[in-house]
C-alpha positions in Angstrom: 54.8 -9.2 -13.4 55.8 -7.9 -9.9 59.2 -6.8 -11.0 57.7 -5.0 -14.1 55.2 -3.1 -11.9 58.0 -2.2 -9.4 60.3 -1.0 -12.2 57.5 1.1 -13.7 56.8 2.6 -10.2 60.4 3.5 -9.7 60.6 5.1 -13.1 57.5 7.2 -12.4 59.0 8.2 -9.1 62.2 9.3 -10.8 60.3 11.4 -13.3 58.2 13.1 -10.6 61.2 14.1 -8.5 63.0 15.9 -11.3 66.7 16.7 -10.9 67.1 16.0 -7.2 69.6 13.3 -7.1 69.3 12.4 -3.4 65.5 12.3 -3.2 64.9 9.1 -5.3 67.5 7.2 -3.2 65.8 8.2 0.1 62.3 7.6 -1.2 63.2 4.3 -2.9 63.1 2.3 0.4 59.6 3.7 1.3 58.3 3.0 -2.2 59.5 -0.6 -2.0 57.9 -1.0 1.4 54.7 0.5 0.3 54.6 -1.6 -2.9 55.3 -4.8 -0.9 52.6 -3.9 1.7 50.1 -3.2 -1.0 50.8 -6.5 -2.7 50.6 -8.4 0.6 47.2 -6.8 1.3 46.0 -7.6 -2.2 47.1 -11.2 -1.9 45.4 -11.6 1.5 42.1 -10.1 0.1 42.3 -12.2 -3.0 43.1 -15.3 -1.0 40.3 -14.8 1.4 37.8 -14.2 -1.4 39.0 -17.2 -3.4 38.5 -19.6 -0.6 35.3 -21.6 -0.5 32.8 -20.3 2.0 32.1 -22.5 5.0 29.3 -24.9 4.5 26.5 -24.0 6.8 24.9 -26.7 8.9 21.2 -26.9 8.0 20.4 -30.0 9.8 17.3 -30.2 12.0 19.4 -30.1 15.1 21.3 -27.0 13.9 18.0 -25.2 13.1 16.5 -26.2 16.5 19.7 -24.9 18.2 19.4 -21.6 16.3 15.7 -21.2 17.4 16.7 -21.9 21.0 19.5 -19.3 20.8 17.1 -16.7 19.4 14.7 -17.3 22.2 17.4 -17.1 24.8 18.8 -13.9 23.4 15.3 -12.3 23.3 15.1 -12.8 27.1 18.2 -10.7 27.7 20.1 -10.9 31.0 22.1 -14.0 31.8 19.7 -16.1 29.7 21.1 -14.5 26.6 24.5 -15.8 27.5 23.4 -19.4 27.9 24.5 -22.0 25.3 22.0 -24.4 23.6 23.1 -27.8 22.4 20.9 -30.0 20.3 21.7 -33.6 19.4 19.1 -35.9 17.8 16.2 -33.7 19.0 17.5 -33.7 22.6 18.3 -30.1 23.7 20.5 -28.9 26.6 20.7 -25.3 27.7 23.9 -24.6 29.7 24.5 -21.4 31.6 23.5 -19.4 34.7 20.5 -17.6 36.0 20.2 -14.6 38.3 16.9 -15.4 40.0 14.2 -18.1 40.2 12.0 -15.8 38.1 14.6 -15.7 35.3 14.8 -19.5 35.4 11.1 -19.7 35.0 11.2 -17.3 32.0 13.9 -19.5 30.4 11.8 -22.6 31.0 8.6 -21.0 29.6 10.4 -19.5 26.5 12.1 -22.8 25.5 9.5 -25.4 26.5 8.1 -25.8 22.9 10.6 -25.2 20.1 10.3 -26.9 16.7 12.8 -29.7 16.4 13.2 -30.2 20.1 11.5 -33.3 21.5 13.2 -33.3 24.9 14.7 -30.3 26.8 17.1 -30.3 29.8 18.0 -27.1 31.5 21.6 -27.2 32.9 21.4 -23.8 34.5 23.2 -22.9 37.7 22.6 -19.9 40.1 25.0 -17.1 39.2 27.9 -17.0 41.7 27.1 -20.4 43.1 30.2 -22.3 42.0 33.6 -22.3 43.6 36.5 -21.8 41.2 40.1 -22.6 41.7 40.8 -22.3 38.0 38.9 -20.7 35.1 36.1 -22.5 33.4 38.2 -22.9 30.3 41.1 -24.4 32.2 38.8 -26.8 34.0 37.3 -27.9 30.7 40.7 -28.5 29.2 41.9 -30.5 32.3 38.8 -32.7 32.1 39.4 -33.5 28.5 43.1 -34.0 29.0 42.7 -36.3 32.0 40.0 -38.4 30.4 42.0 -39.0 27.2 38.7 -39.0 25.3 39.3 -37.5 21.9 36.1 -37.3 19.8 34.2 -34.5 18.1 31.0 -36.0 19.5 31.9 -35.0 23.0 31.2 -31.5 24.4 32.4 -30.5 27.8 31.1 -27.2 29.1 32.0 -25.7 32.4 29.9 -22.9 34.0 31.2 -21.4 37.3 33.0 -24.7 38.1 30.0 -26.9 37.2 30.8 -29.4 34.5 28.2 -30.5 31.9 29.2 -33.5 29.8 27.3 -33.8 26.5 27.5 -35.9 23.3 28.4 -39.5 22.7 31.3 -41.9 23.0 32.0 -45.5 21.8 32.2 -47.3 25.2 30.9 -47.1 28.7 34.6 -46.9 29.8 35.0 -43.6 28.0 31.8 -42.3 29.5 33.0 -43.2 33.0 36.5 -41.8 32.3 34.9 -38.4 31.4 32.8 -38.5 34.6 35.8 -39.5 36.8 38.0 -36.8 35.2 35.4 -34.1 35.9 35.3 -35.0 39.6 39.1 -35.5 39.8 39.7 -32.1 38.1 37.8 -30.4 40.9 34.4 -29.6 39.3 31.8 -28.3 41.8 29.2 -30.6 40.3 29.1 -32.9 37.3 26.1 -33.6 35.1 26.8 -36.4 32.7 24.5 -36.7 29.7 27.0 -38.6 27.5 25.4 -41.4 25.6 26.8 -44.4 23.7 27.2 -44.2 19.9 25.2 -46.9 18.2 27.3 -49.7 16.9 27.7 -49.7 13.1 
């Protein structure tokens, strides 16, 4: 099919250019490039559209997280950049705040949210942490050093302060995460990692 379309395109080009013998040869490379680019673009669009859409998480925790995020964003300032995490109704808000007044505003705005039965603010004063590496590098170092590989664990670093969330299978894994955060140079470590229930 592709060869047939390309042949038809070349014939049309030859008809349009009339008797000029050199022009079709010069234009042929451009036509081929354009045809290939068009096909690639079409394939990409068709491929993206034919993929199944991502399944949206509609769990109670995900909905509570979305409600918290909306409240934080409505406050503006540094509060809008904070990240909410909700696991089994336990909510953690991780980020920074500019002043005690902003911290109070966050506390008041998030104190009663549907789907949240317990709320912990892991907010740090802006500019308070010492940083030898970026937050992303510190997070990666903590995970690498601990050797803990599970989707249930979230390590978030804010201005050098490490917040450990989620769940692991053993107390040894929980302790390794904690030790790794200290060894990696975190300014402070807040460990909220729990143990997964045995099945």
